[in-house]
C-alpha positions, 0 to 999 in steps of 0.5 A: 415198749421193750420186753427188757424194761419195767414198763413192759413188765407192768404192762404185761402184768395188767394185761395178763391179770385181765386176760385170766379174768375174761372169757375167750371172746373178751380175751381176744378183744383185750389182746387186740387192743393191747397189741395196738397199744403196744405197737402205738407206743413206738409210733402211733402213726404206723398203726395205719400200716398194720391196719392197711395190711390187715384189711387188704389181706382179710378182704383178699382172702375172702375174695380168693376163696369166692373167686369163680375162676383162676383169673379172679383168684390170681388177681386178688392174690396179686393185689394182696402181695402187691399191696404188702410189698409196696408198703414194705418196698417204700418204707424199707427200700425206696431210698436205697434203690434210688440212691444206688441208681443215682450212683450207677448213673453217675458212673455211666456219665449221667448227672442225676442228683437225689436228696434222700427222703430219710424215710423212717422205717416202721419197727417190725414191718418186715415181720408182720408184712411177711406174716400177713402176706403168707395168709393170702398165699396159702389161701391161693394155694388151697392150703387153708380156708379164709376166716370171716372173723375180722377181729380174730384175723386182726389179732393174728396180724398184730399179736404183740408178743411176736409182732415186732421181731417174730417168730413169723407165724403162719395163719394155719398155726396161730389163727386156729389158736386165736379162734378156738378156746385156749387153756392156761395150765400150770405146766404152760405157765411154768414153761412160759415163765422159764422161756421169759426168764432164759430169754431175758438172761440171753438178752440182758446178761449176754447180748448187752454185755457183749455189745461193749466188746463189739461196738468200739471195733465197729464204730466210725473212725475206729482202727482196731487190730486184726486180733481185736476184729476177730474177738469182736466177731466172736462176740458179735456171733453170740451177741446177735444170737442171744439178742434175737433168740432171747427175744424169740424165747420171751415172745414164746414164753409170753404167748405160752403163759396165755395158752398160745404156742408159737413156733420155735425160732432158734434151735442151737444154730451153732451146733451146725456142721453145714449150711443145710443144718444151720438154716434149719436151726437159725431164724427158722420161721424166716428160713421156712418162709423163704423156702416155701414162698421163694426158693421152691417156686424158683427151683420149679422155674429153674429145674430144667437147667439142672444143677445150674438152675439149683444154683441160680435159685439159691443165689436169688434166695440168699440175696433176698434173705440179705435184702430182707435184713436191710437196705444196704450193700453189706446185707446184700453181700452177706446174702451172696456170701451165704449163697456161695457157701450153700451152693458150694456145699450142694456141689460137694455134698455127693463127694462128701457123702461118699467119703463119710460112707466109706469112713463109717460111723467112727470117721463121722464121729471123729469129724463131727467136732471138726465140721462143727468148728469149721462151719462156726468159723464160716458163720463168724467170718460172714458177720464182718459183712453183716455188722460193717456199717459201710464198704470202707469199714468192711475193707479196713476191717477185712484187711486188718483181719487177714493181712495185719493179724498179730497174735501178740496184740491180743486184747486180753481184757476183751478176751476174758469178757468174751469167755465170762459172758458166754461160758454158761450159755455154752454149758447149757446148750451142750446139755440141750444138744445132748438131750435134744431138748431145749427145755431140759432144765425143767426136767433135771432134779430140783437142786440143779434147777435151783442152782441154774436159776440162782446163777442166772438171777445173780448174773442179771442183778450184778452184771445185767444192763438195766437201761433196756437196750433195744433188740438188734432185729428191731431195725429189720 
């Protein structure tokens, strides 16, 4: 079931009606059953993977806490991490790594053949695997205590609003809200309804319409001009943002109307002036997960090597971020690209800080829009790696963009559609940034709110895609 379908609207209306009627214990049982039905609607066979992760990490969490020595703790921690990574590795990466190994072997003169197993990727596996794995890691580190309430833990793993594409919640945030009593207030209902509505607008009006600009440029056999590639990259930057942020907003809204607070996953990422700020604003829960469980441990290992160690930890971290997004060479290259950008920024940061300190506040204000535009375009250019479907296509589009760019060949129709489907988003985000409040629209005068809702509603009615297009991040 997709959030942007009438089928899901009916499903949630039924669940929510029962939820408001039941007491806390039965609410949790209802949500667990609903979550399994929600996921099973995609493919009931893969419910077994969620159940395996749930049982393994529940058991390991208890055994880590009860372990008599560090060796036993480490053994159950390794069992948890190993089981989760084995499941993720087989379904998501087995074909990729074996195929790449065979190609490398053939280049070295060995004759290997391999027929792809065509393994089906279970939807949402990267999200719930990371979520449940962090539970065992936090217990091992002593950051939290395990729960003995199995069904409540199972709900933490499978909670349907964020099961498929996040946010990737930590147990110490979500589990207490599941175990403890919750209160549904009018304020939470209003805020949640706004998030659902705004997320639907981002997905159905902006992202799905921008896809019509992007897809023809990146389809197999296309030979677009350099200007068409650039317009498609601009469109894809807003498409992928609105597609993913739209899902996250709807997930937060669905949870909030039930009295549950999920973590903000996007905070105006295109208002970033450097990679440090960007990764604190884009897919925040993944960035925080990777920082806490990958980068910091690596940095501790490499810290004796000084700046070189920091760069090594950065390179490994961003390569893994690329691989998390997909088992393909283009995602690895995308991760490496951001590793180079982040590493270069770290090397230049002391010099840049000295320049800005010497220039004063006026210089900083003057350079803010310049830095904003510069880093936005760095992000846009990286998306040619992210969106390309093959190395051959990547080479073709890169060549067109950088070596066959003719402004006279601009596709004005595509450019006009790009402006039409993004201007309202940019206007809203300008005020969100100025007021440092993602929910500022709820605090403006009633006539302004009414105008906002009318613009969104009629945009959805007139231009919205009613076919229920899948979210991009479902494939990750």
